[in-house]
N, C-alpha and C positions, 0 to 999 in steps of 0.2 A: 478871562471870558468863561463862561461854564457852558458846558455843551447838555443837550437833553440825552438823557439815558432813560430808555423808556422801562418801566418795572415790567414784571412777570402778568400784574392785576391790569396794567394798561393797554398791555396785548391783547390780552385773555378777552377784553371789554371789546376793542378795534375787530378781534375777529368774528366774535358773537354777534356786533352790530354788522359786520357785511354778510354773514350768514344768512340772517334775520331779513336783511334789506334783499337777499337774491333769494328767499324763498316766497316773501311777499309780493313781488314784482315779477318775479318768474312766472313764465306761462304753462300750463301744464300741457303736458302731450298727452293725445289721445291714445288710451289703449287699443290694441286690436288683436282679437281672438284667430284662432286659424285651426286648422285639423289637417293631420296628413295620414293618407293610406299609404303602406308601405308593403314593398315585398323586395327581398333579397336573399343572402346567403350567412349563415352562421357557419364558424369553422372552429375546430378542436373538437374532438379528435380527426373529423371529416367533415366536409362540408356538407351542408344540409340546406335546405328551403327555410325561410324564415320570412313571416308575415307579421302586422302589426297596425297598431292605431295609435297616435299621438295627437292631443289635444293641449294648447297653449294659448300663454295670453303673454304679450310684450308691449314694452313701452320703447322709447327710442333705441335704446342699447340692452335693456335688460328684458329676461324674459324667463316665464317658467311655464313647465309644460308635464304632463302626466299622459305616460306611455304605456300599452300593453304591447308585449312581444311574444311569438311563438316560434321557435325552432323546431324544426320536427325530428322525428327518431328516424336513426337507419339502425336496426336490430343487426342486420348483418355484419356492420362495421363497429358494434359496441358503441354508437354513438348516441347519448340517450336526447330524449326529448328536454327541452330547455323552456319555460316559460316564465317570464318575467314582468313584473309592475313596479316601475321606476316614476320618481318625481324627480325631476332636471332643474336645474337653472340655467340658463342660457347667457353669454355676452357674445353680440352681435355687432356687425358692422351698420352705420346708419345710413346705409343706401338703400337705392328702390330696385334696381336692373337686376344686380347681382349681390349676395349679401351672405358673407362669411359669417360661422358662428363656431364659438366653443361651448361645451356643454359637460357637467359635470352632475351625479346624482345618486341616489340612495331608494332602495326600495326590498320589495321580495322577490324568490323566486321558488322555481319548484323544477328541480330535474328527477328524470324518472327513465329507467331502462329495465323491461323485463319486472322483476320483482324487487329492484332495487328505487327507493324514493327519497328524495333531500328537498325539505324547504326550510327555507332560511333567509337571511338578508344579504344583499350584495350593494357592491359599489359600480358605477361604470363612469368614463370619461371618454369624452369623444369631441368630432369637430365634424364640420359639414359645410353645404353650398345650396343656398334658395335662388333659385335661377327663376325670374320672371317669363312667363309664358305670354299671356295674354290676361289683361283684366286683372282680377285679384288671383288668378291660376298660375301655382308656381311648380317646377319642378325640384325636388328636394333630394340629395346626395348625402349619406350620412355614414361615419365609422365610428365603430363604439366599441372599449375594452370594459368588459366585465369582469370584476372580481367577487367570485362568490365565497363567502363564508359558510363556517359548520364543515362538513364531510361531503362533500360535492365530489362526483367521480372526475371533475374536471374544474379547477379552480378560476382556470381564467379561461373567456371565451370569446372569440372577436366576431363582430356583425358587421356587415357592410350592405346598404339597402339602397334603393331608389325609391321614391314615391310622389304622389301628388299633392298638394297642399293648397289651402284655400282660403282665404280672409274673409271672417263674418261680422 
């Protein structure tokens, strides 16, 4: 009696067939766009006010956003102003009331204090929560860790914020 031994070629055909079936029969999810206005605090070397705006689009569990943030300067504490423009990818829970997410992104920054100025690229990682308030309005709480490249005064900056988020 011989037993059936599938070859690598046979397994590849089965996998491709299953993937093709899923693609053809799968129901596409509607994309949702949203916008967030936020206020918070930037840390390192001293705590300073932060504000910004993010616009994103997401499918059920994956999303992308473009964000602008401005952390104010404290000249007396030698804490520079930091402006960032980032493009981020998000992975989020497919829930409606409270939605947890993790994010990572890349972009540009400008750090400025008195006569010093540095413009370069940076990376960020973070996590947060979107909490439904009423209708499409949500509260968003977020933490980010920025790693700035080049020669900034402070190469690592932390930012925490809360904001209002709405879908459109």
